[in-house]
C-alpha positions, 0 to 999 in steps of 0.5 A, a space after each residue: 127244196 126248202 121253198 114252196 117254189 124252187 124253179 123259177 122260168 125265165 123268159 127274155 121276151 121281145 117278140 109278141 107274135 107267139 108269147 100268148 102260146 108260150 104262156 098257154 103251154 105254161 098255163 097248162 102245166 100239171 105242175 104249177 110249183 113254180 114263178 114265171 119271170 118275164 123281162 120285156 126287152 123293151 118291145 115295141 108290142 104290147 107284151 104287158 097286155 097279154 100277160 095280163 091275160 095269164 095273171 090269174 091262172 100263173 104266178 107271174 112277175 112282169 118287168 119291163 127294160 126301157 132300152 133293148 138290149 137283146 139285139 145285140 147283146 142277147 146273151 146280156 138280156 138273159 142275165 139281167 132277166 134272171 137277175 128278177 129271179 127272187 129265192 127260187 134255187 133253179 132256172 129254166 130260161 125259156 123263150 117268148 115262141 116256144 112250147 113245154 108239153 105238160 108234164 115238163 114241171 112235174 117230170 123235173 121235180 121227179 128227176 130232182 128227187 129220182 138224182 137227189 139233186 146231184 146234177 147242176 143241170 138237167 135237160 128236156 129232150 125236144 122237137 123242133 116246130 115250125 110257124 104252124 106249130 107242126 112237128 118239122 124234126 124229132 131230136 134223137 134222145 140224148 142218154 139219161 146221163 153223159 159227161 161234159 166231153 161226151 156232150 161236146 163231141 156229140 153237139 159238135 156232130 150235131 147229134 143232140 138237140 141242145 137248145 137254151 129253152 131245154 136246159 134248167 139249172 142250179 141256180 148257185 152254180 150259175 152265180 159260180 160259173 158267171 152265168 150263160 157263155 157269152 158270144 155274139 148274138 148268142 151263136 152256141 151259146 146254149 151248147 156252151 152253157 150245156 158243157 160248161 155247166 156238165 163239167 165235172 158232175 155231168 148233165 141229166 136228160 129227162 125222160 118223157 115230155 119235150 120242149 118244142 123248139 120254133 124254127 121260123 123265120 123270126 128267131 137268130 137261128 133261122 135268120 142266120 144266113 141274112 146276117 151272116 157277115 155279123 154273126 159268124 164271128 160269134 160261132 168261131 168264138 165258139 169253136 175256139 173255146 171248145 177247143 181250149 175247153 177240155 185238159 189232159 186230165 179230162 181226156 184221161 177221165 172221159 176217154 176222149 182226146 182233145 185232138 178228136 174235140 178239135 177234129 169234131 170243132 173243124 167239121 161243125 165249123 164247115 157245116 155250120 158255115 155251109 149251112 148259115 154263111 156262104 157268100 160273106 163278103 170278100 173282106 170277111 175272108 182275111 179275117 176268118 183266116 187270122 181266126 183259124 190260124 188261132 184256133 187251129 195253129 195252121 199256117 196262114 197260107 193253109 187257113 186262107 184256103 180254108 176260109 175261102 173254100 168254106 165262105 165263098 164256094 157252093 
């Protein structure tokens, strides 16, 4: 680690509601060896004043973008925020409403030393909190090291808590891979990015402190059922992506078959639709069916029946 600050914490910011709490959790880090970059997505709120409050406590760079991009192209906003980073070697994309426990940065640097920086992605385990900062779910701790195919299989089974703010990626690899995997409304972009950066070296989950990921009424994840007709295709993009991602060499190396991944992808899609996308307009049944046909290679009549059952029935 050649730089005084090898870690860039990047916040693509829009909401003011929890930003001060987020910055307070960052200012409370026991290891302050990082630079914090805040990219204001043309917010109608005065985010700069909130950031200025922490100007003496944090090495903070604030930049306001004049146009709002995240509302329609969230991953593109993430990427332009990463472009603010100067010479740091590691990128931690955080959220404007999540919290990090106080030893996160310190444990990250300890993990780099312990592993000799051999992985391209390091992650924290996570807890889910509500708008009152109460813990409402404890994600099961991941194995310390997991290969990309096992990670994908467990993510599809809802056995991993991977979200974008729990992931720190190597900047050089970020550039090589073209940044975060981009799906509409960032649907499953966190999952796909974790899998992509874990291939072929694996993903290292750091023990100890956790990320507190907020599930509130103001996040895309928690309002998905209100925007179902617009964002369901983002998840369909991920399902198609994951069924194509691994090859036979991966299957031979990792001990899972592509068929197993495809089966879990279908189960995941049904579960996600059941939880978030019920009741989309009838006009969307045929486009969804066509996507199923393209992804799973089923007959169109089978796809129509399955699309209808997924999206219309209780």
